[in-house]
ZADO-1210 file (C-alpha; in nm, 4 decimals, padded with zeros to 6 digits):
<atoms>
<atom x="02.6353" y="14.1268" z="-05.9305" code="VAL" pos="1"/>
<atom x="02.8367" y="14.4468" z="-05.9646" code="LEU" pos="2"/>
<atom x="03.1044" y="14.5157" z="-05.7053" code="VAL" pos="3"/>
<atom x="02.9763" y="14.8685" z="-05.6617" code="LEU" pos="4"/>
<atom x="03.2480" y="14.9976" z="-05.4212" code="PRO" pos="5"/>
<atom x="03.4941" y="14.9633" z="-05.7113" code="GLN" pos="6"/>
<atom x="03.2869" y="15.1855" z="-05.9424" code="ARG" pos="7"/>
<atom x="03.1711" y="15.5439" z="-05.9811" code="ASP" pos="8"/>
<atom x="02.8061" y="15.5354" z="-05.8676" code="PRO" pos="9"/>
<atom x="02.7042" y="15.8299" z="-06.0874" code="VAL" pos="10"/>
<atom x="02.8317" y="15.6546" z="-06.3986" code="LEU" pos="11"/>
<atom x="02.6714" y="15.3240" z="-06.2967" code="VAL" pos="12"/>
<atom x="02.3428" y="15.5021" z="-06.2282" code="ALA" pos="13"/>
<atom x="02.3404" y="15.6583" z="-06.5758" code="LYS" pos="14"/>
<atom x="02.4400" y="15.3331" z="-06.7464" code="GLN" pos="15"/>
<atom x="02.1747" y="15.1321" z="-06.5619" code="ALA" pos="16"/>
<atom x="01.9078" y="15.3949" z="-06.6317" code="ALA" pos="17"/>
<atom x="01.9927" y="15.3888" z="-07.0010" code="THR" pos="18"/>
<atom x="01.9541" y="15.0105" z="-07.0142" code="VAL" pos="19"/>
<atom x="01.6272" y="15.0404" z="-06.8216" code="ASP" pos="20"/>
<atom x="01.4916" y="15.2835" z="-07.0810" code="VAL" pos="21"/>
<atom x="01.6080" y="15.0695" z="-07.3734" code="LEU" pos="22"/>
<atom x="01.4566" y="14.7553" z="-07.2186" code="SER" pos="23"/>
<atom x="01.1255" y="14.9127" z="-07.1273" code="GLY" pos="24"/>
<atom x="01.1859" y="14.9008" z="-06.7531" code="GLY" pos="25"/>
<atom x="01.3140" y="14.5452" z="-06.7171" code="ARG" pos="26"/>
<atom x="01.6387" y="14.6030" z="-06.5236" code="VAL" pos="27"/>
<atom x="01.7075" y="14.4654" z="-06.1783" code="THR" pos="28"/>
<atom x="02.0563" y="14.5405" z="-06.0494" code="LEU" pos="29"/>
<atom x="02.2520" y="14.3126" z="-05.8177" code="GLY" pos="30"/>
<atom x="02.5176" y="14.4778" z="-05.6013" code="LEU" pos="31"/>
<atom x="02.7886" y="14.3402" z="-05.3761" code="GLY" pos="32"/>
<atom x="03.0628" y="14.4734" z="-05.1524" code="ALA" pos="33"/>
<atom x="03.3344" y="14.2490" z="-05.2970" code="GLY" pos="34"/>
<atom x="03.5608" y="14.0017" z="-05.1235" code="TRP" pos="35"/>
<atom x="03.9038" y="14.0200" z="-05.2896" code="MET" pos="36"/>
<atom x="04.1326" y="14.2507" z="-05.0948" code="ARG" pos="37"/>
<atom x="04.3879" y="14.2652" z="-05.3784" code="GLU" pos="38"/>
<atom x="04.1357" y="14.4265" z="-05.6153" code="GLU" pos="39"/>
<atom x="04.0800" y="14.7131" z="-05.3745" code="PHE" pos="40"/>
<atom x="04.4516" y="14.7532" z="-05.3098" code="GLU" pos="41"/>
<atom x="04.5178" y="14.7861" z="-05.6845" code="ILE" pos="42"/>
<atom x="04.2541" y="15.0606" z="-05.7032" code="LEU" pos="43"/>
<atom x="04.4054" y="15.2345" z="-05.4019" code="GLY" pos="44"/>
<atom x="04.0935" y="15.2020" z="-05.1851" code="TRP" pos="45"/>
<atom x="04.0546" y="15.0770" z="-04.8331" code="ASP" pos="46"/>
<atom x="03.9241" y="14.7195" z="-04.8290" code="PHE" pos="47"/>
<atom x="03.7743" y="14.7495" z="-04.4809" code="LYS" pos="48"/>
<atom x="03.5516" y="15.0428" z="-04.5789" code="SER" pos="49"/>
<atom x="03.3924" y="14.8682" z="-04.8778" code="ARG" pos="50"/>
<atom x="03.0636" y="14.8105" z="-04.6961" code="GLY" pos="51"/>
<atom x="03.0209" y="15.1782" z="-04.6109" code="ARG" pos="52"/>
<atom x="03.1266" y="15.2716" z="-04.9631" code="ARG" pos="53"/>
<atom x="02.8625" y="15.0357" z="-05.1055" code="LEU" pos="54"/>
<atom x="02.5854" y="15.1803" z="-04.8895" code="GLU" pos="55"/>
<atom x="02.6753" y="15.5385" z="-04.9755" code="GLU" pos="56"/>
<atom x="02.6993" y="15.4527" z="-05.3460" code="ALA" pos="57"/>
<atom x="02.3466" y="15.3072" z="-05.3345" code="MET" pos="58"/>
<atom x="02.2269" y="15.6361" z="-05.1866" code="GLN" pos="59"/>
<atom x="02.3979" y="15.8337" z="-05.4640" code="VAL" pos="60"/>
<atom x="02.2520" y="15.6133" z="-05.7385" code="MET" pos="61"/>
<atom x="01.8974" y="15.6475" z="-05.6096" code="ARG" pos="62"/>
<atom x="01.9429" y="16.0244" z="-05.5899" code="ALA" pos="63"/>
<atom x="02.0641" y="16.0323" z="-05.9507" code="CYS" pos="64"/>
<atom x="01.7557" y="15.8428" z="-06.0662" code="TRP" pos="65"/>
<atom x="01.5461" y="16.1398" z="-05.9573" code="GLU" pos="66"/>
<atom x="01.6976" y="16.3294" z="-06.2516" code="GLY" pos="67"/>
<atom x="01.8140" y="16.6372" z="-06.0629" code="ALA" pos="68"/>
<atom x="01.9651" y="16.5144" z="-05.7352" code="PRO" pos="69"/>
<atom x="02.0161" y="16.7481" z="-05.4440" code="ALA" pos="70"/>
<atom x="02.3709" y="16.8425" z="-05.3488" code="ALA" pos="71"/>
<atom x="02.5342" y="16.5683" z="-05.1439" code="PHE" pos="72"/>
<atom x="02.8590" y="16.5430" z="-04.9489" code="GLU" pos="73"/>
<atom x="02.9341" y="16.2003" z="-04.8059" code="GLY" pos="74"/>
<atom x="03.2309" y="16.0102" z="-04.6714" code="GLU" pos="75"/>
<atom x="03.3309" y="15.8772" z="-05.0140" code="PHE" pos="76"/>
<atom x="03.1220" y="16.0527" z="-05.2796" code="PHE" pos="77"/>
<atom x="02.9853" y="16.3988" z="-05.3455" code="SER" pos="78"/>
<atom x="02.7338" y="16.5605" z="-05.5790" code="LEU" pos="79"/>
<atom x="02.7581" y="16.9345" z="-05.6409" code="PRO" pos="80"/>
<atom x="02.4476" y="17.1438" z="-05.6737" code="ASP" pos="81"/>
<atom x="02.2914" y="17.1530" z="-06.0197" code="GLY" pos="82"/>
<atom x="02.3781" y="16.7991" z="-06.1378" code="VAL" pos="83"/>
<atom x="02.1485" y="16.6670" z="-06.4116" code="MET" pos="84"/>
<atom x="02.1312" y="16.2862" z="-06.4344" code="ALA" pos="85"/>
<atom x="01.9355" y="16.1681" z="-06.7358" code="TYR" pos="86"/>
<atom x="01.7767" y="15.9528" z="-06.8630" code="PRO" pos="87"/>
<atom x="01.5679" y="15.8609" z="-06.5628" code="ARG" pos="88"/>
<atom x="01.4714" y="15.4930" z="-06.5273" code="PRO" pos="89"/>
<atom x="01.1362" y="15.3891" z="-06.6674" code="VAL" pos="90"/>
<atom x="01.0497" y="15.2074" z="-06.3464" code="GLN" pos="91"/>
<atom x="00.8641" y="15.4131" z="-06.0897" code="GLU" pos="92"/>
<atom x="01.0885" y="15.4731" z="-05.7909" code="GLY" pos="93"/>
<atom x="01.4054" y="15.3770" z="-05.9766" code="GLY" pos="94"/>
<atom x="01.5734" y="15.0481" z="-06.0586" code="ILE" pos="95"/>
<atom x="01.5302" y="14.7687" z="-05.8010" code="PRO" pos="96"/>
<atom x="01.8547" y="14.7011" z="-05.6155" code="LEU" pos="97"/>
<atom x="01.9307" y="14.3549" z="-05.4812" code="LEU" pos="98"/>
<atom x="02.2225" y="14.3112" z="-05.2429" code="VAL" pos="99"/>
<atom x="02.4150" y="13.9908" z="-05.3058" code="GLY" pos="100"/>
<atom x="02.6222" y="13.7922" z="-05.0606" code="GLY" pos="101"/>
<atom x="02.5875" y="13.5016" z="-04.8213" code="MET" pos="102"/>
<atom x="02.7502" y="13.6584" z="-04.5139" code="ALA" pos="103"/>
<atom x="02.5146" y="13.7822" z="-04.2428" code="ASP" pos="104"/>
<atom x="02.6386" y="14.1392" z="-04.2926" code="VAL" pos="105"/>
<atom x="02.5212" y="14.1256" z="-04.6557" code="ALA" pos="106"/>
<atom x="02.1865" y="13.9777" z="-04.5537" code="VAL" pos="107"/>
<atom x="02.1326" y="14.2505" z="-04.2953" code="ARG" pos="108"/>
<atom x="02.2281" y="14.5155" z="-04.5527" code="ARG" pos="109"/>
<atom x="01.9754" y="14.3723" z="-04.7974" code="ALA" pos="110"/>
<atom x="01.7061" y="14.3953" z="-04.5321" code="GLY" pos="111"/>
<atom x="01.7959" y="14.7509" z="-04.4311" code="ARG" pos="112"/>
<atom x="01.8617" y="14.9172" z="-04.7633" code="LEU" pos="113"/>
<atom x="01.7817" y="14.7083" z="-05.0687" code="ALA" pos="114"/>
<atom x="01.4747" y="14.5966" z="-05.2575" code="ASP" pos="115"/>
<atom x="01.5767" y="14.2378" z="-05.1972" code="GLY" pos="116"/>
<atom x="01.8463" y="13.9788" z="-05.1380" code="TRP" pos="117"/>
<atom x="02.0343" y="13.7902" z="-05.4087" code="LEU" pos="118"/>
<atom x="02.1578" y="13.4581" z="-05.2698" code="ALA" pos="119"/>
<atom x="02.3863" y="13.2039" z="-05.4371" code="LEU" pos="120"/>
<atom x="02.4148" y="12.8383" z="-05.3463" code="GLU" pos="121"/>
<atom x="02.6665" y="12.6023" z="-05.5105" code="MET" pos="122"/>
<atom x="02.4974" y="12.2726" z="-05.4347" code="LEU" pos="123"/>
<atom x="02.6754" y="12.0230" z="-05.6582" code="ASP" pos="124"/>
<atom x="02.9053" y="11.9093" z="-05.3761" code="GLY" pos="125"/>
<atom x="02.6448" y="11.9049" z="-05.0995" code="VAL" pos="126"/>
<atom x="02.5443" y="11.5506" z="-04.9889" code="PRO" pos="127"/>
<atom x="02.1740" y="11.4672" z="-04.9909" code="ASP" pos="128"/>
<atom x="02.1550" y="11.4438" z="-04.6121" code="ASP" pos="129"/>
<atom x="02.2916" y="11.8008" z="-04.5809" code="LYS" pos="130"/>
<atom x="02.0377" y="11.9637" z="-04.8150" code="LEU" pos="131"/>
<atom x="01.7667" y="12.0146" z="-04.5496" code="PRO" pos="132"/>
<atom x="02.0262" y="12.2035" z="-04.3461" code="GLY" pos="133"/>
<atom x="02.0908" y="12.4355" z="-04.6415" code="VAL" pos="134"/>
<atom x="01.7198" y="12.5142" z="-04.6635" code="VAL" pos="135"/>
<atom x="01.7053" y="12.5753" z="-04.2888" code="GLU" pos="136"/>
<atom x="02.0041" y="12.8121" z="-04.3019" code="ARG" pos="137"/>
<atom x="01.8552" y="13.0102" z="-04.5910" code="LEU" pos="138"/>
<atom x="01.5353" y="13.0434" z="-04.3921" code="GLY" pos="139"/>
<atom x="01.7268" y="13.1817" z="-04.0936" code="ARG" pos="140"/>
<atom x="01.9040" y="13.4305" z="-04.3187" code="GLN" pos="141"/>
<atom x="01.5755" y="13.5514" z="-04.4674" code="LEU" pos="142"/>
<atom x="01.4426" y="13.5990" z="-04.1151" code="GLU" pos="143"/>
<atom x="01.7569" y="13.7992" z="-04.0319" code="LEU" pos="144"/>
<atom x="01.6942" y="14.0260" z="-04.3306" code="ALA" pos="145"/>
<atom x="01.3342" y="14.0801" z="-04.2248" code="GLN" pos="146"/>
<atom x="01.4407" y="14.1625" z="-03.8689" code="GLN" pos="147"/>
<atom x="01.6498" y="14.4523" z="-04.0039" code="HIS" pos="148"/>
<atom x="01.3865" y="14.5802" z="-04.2483" code="ARG" pos="149"/>
<atom x="01.2601" y="14.9260" z="-04.1524" code="PRO" pos="150"/>
<atom x="00.8868" y="14.9518" z="-04.1095" code="SER" pos="151"/>
<atom x="00.7122" y="15.0925" z="-04.4132" code="GLY" pos="152"/>
<atom x="00.9552" y="14.9497" z="-04.6696" code="MET" pos="153"/>
<atom x="00.8099" y="14.7346" z="-04.9447" code="ALA" pos="154"/>
<atom x="00.8358" y="14.3548" z="-04.9102" code="PRO" pos="155"/>
<atom x="01.1681" y="14.2111" z="-05.0183" code="MET" pos="156"/>
<atom x="01.2174" y="14.0581" z="-05.3634" code="ASP" pos="157"/>
<atom x="01.4423" y="13.7593" z="-05.2923" code="ASN" pos="158"/>
<atom x="01.6285" y="13.5735" z="-05.5663" code="VAL" pos="159"/>
<atom x="01.8187" y="13.2475" z="-05.5277" code="LEU" pos="160"/>
<atom x="02.0773" y="13.1450" z="-05.7851" code="ALA" pos="161"/>
<atom x="02.1343" y="12.7678" z="-05.7844" code="VAL" pos="162"/>
<atom x="02.4320" y="12.6107" z="-05.9566" code="SER" pos="163"/>
<atom x="02.3784" y="12.3526" z="-06.0862" code="PRO" pos="164"/>
<atom x="02.0128" y="12.2496" z="-06.0513" code="LEU" pos="165"/>
<atom x="02.0350" y="11.8708" z="-06.0354" code="GLU" pos="166"/>
<atom x="01.7275" y="11.6458" z="-06.0318" code="ASP" pos="167"/>
<atom x="01.7916" y="11.5567" z="-05.6677" code="ARG" pos="168"/>
<atom x="01.7447" y="11.9228" z="-05.5760" code="LEU" pos="169"/>
<atom x="01.4000" y="11.9603" z="-05.7324" code="LEU" pos="170"/>
<atom x="01.2083" y="11.8552" z="-05.4182" code="PRO" pos="171"/>
<atom x="01.3687" y="12.1467" z="-05.2328" code="PHE" pos="172"/>
<atom x="01.2413" y="12.4164" z="-05.4701" code="LEU" pos="173"/>
<atom x="00.8958" y="12.4342" z="-05.3130" code="ARG" pos="174"/>
<atom x="01.0331" y="12.4689" z="-04.9566" code="PRO" pos="175"/>
<atom x="01.2660" y="12.7442" z="-05.0823" code="LEU" pos="176"/>
<atom x="00.9775" y="12.9278" z="-05.2476" code="ALA" pos="177"/>
<atom x="00.7741" y="12.8942" z="-04.9299" code="ASP" pos="178"/>
<atom x="01.0575" y="13.0537" z="-04.7328" code="LEU" pos="179"/>
<atom x="01.0272" y="13.3710" z="-04.9393" code="GLY" pos="180"/>
<atom x="01.2355" y="13.3255" z="-05.2548" code="PHE" pos="181"/>
<atom x="01.0172" y="13.4424" z="-05.5402" code="ASN" pos="182"/>
<atom x="01.2673" y="13.3793" z="-05.8187" code="GLU" pos="183"/>
<atom x="01.5103" y="13.0956" z="-05.8897" code="ILE" pos="184"/>
<atom x="01.8029" y="13.1568" z="-06.1245" code="VAL" pos="185"/>
<atom x="01.9460" y="12.8392" z="-06.2782" code="ILE" pos="186"/>
<atom x="02.3163" y="12.8601" z="-06.3496" code="ASP" pos="187"/>
<atom x="02.5796" y="12.6254" z="-06.4846" code="GLY" pos="188"/>
<atom x="02.4196" y="12.4735" z="-06.7978" code="GLN" pos="189"/>
<atom x="02.5344" y="12.5779" z="-07.1437" code="TRP" pos="190"/>
<atom x="02.3476" y="12.3107" z="-07.3398" code="ASP" pos="191"/>
<atom x="02.0202" y="12.4850" z="-07.4326" code="LEU" pos="192"/>
<atom x="01.8211" y="12.1645" z="-07.4696" code="ASP" pos="193"/>
<atom x="01.9336" y="12.0472" z="-07.1264" code="ALA" pos="194"/>
<atom x="01.8614" y="12.3905" z="-06.9810" code="LEU" pos="195"/>
<atom x="01.5083" y="12.3949" z="-07.1210" code="HIS" pos="196"/>
<atom x="01.4481" y="12.0489" z="-06.9777" code="GLU" pos="197"/>
<atom x="01.5739" y="12.1608" z="-06.6361" code="THR" pos="198"/>
<atom x="01.3508" y="12.4697" z="-06.6425" code="ILE" pos="199"/>
<atom x="01.0448" y="12.2571" z="-06.7195" code="GLU" pos="200"/>
<atom x="01.1307" y="12.0197" z="-06.4352" code="LYS" pos="201"/>
<atom x="01.1677" y="12.3172" z="-06.2011" code="ALA" pos="202"/>
<atom x="00.8306" y="12.4557" z="-06.3068" code="ARG" pos="203"/>
<atom x="00.6676" y="12.1183" z="-06.2440" code="ASP" pos="204"/>
<atom x="00.8251" y="12.1040" z="-05.8996" code="ALA" pos="205"/>
<atom x="00.6877" y="12.4487" z="-05.8124" code="LEU" pos="206"/>
<atom x="00.3311" y="12.3919" z="-05.9334" code="ARG" pos="207"/>
</atoms>
């Protein structure tokens, strides 16, 4: 996840489009507003406005992916007339943007503006009897995102990163998929043999 309010959206748009071309249209970009006040203070930017800065930066990036964006003057960013932003992404409509974050404000933003929500759950310290509550909360958050989705927008592409994926968590993968998560990212394993074994177990649990 890129903390987009700390970056120049025109530069990020061109970098992401270049990778999309080189990869044959395989890029999905995760974006977040950031949480560390000190980082914004070092950059000289207002921490409290990071959400608005993120939303405006998303608008600028999507405009750049059209190749010749119209002139734009926003609260934080501007594009003069005549800007050329190439290469354009391979993917029709531009690169999918997923908004990351577990706070309700991030979930609502994902529903309103993004192609999907990127959730992260650190489950290694969660007792077994609390796991159903985690699933229930994620379901409520997905419903919140859908409530804020404008009519006519494409269905959300929701990704859940799980760290680590222990055997005791496997029975919860199917309920999570049924909620609306269409991709599970497994994090926290550096042993490739163990990772492959975990992936196979996850696939079995989802069949």
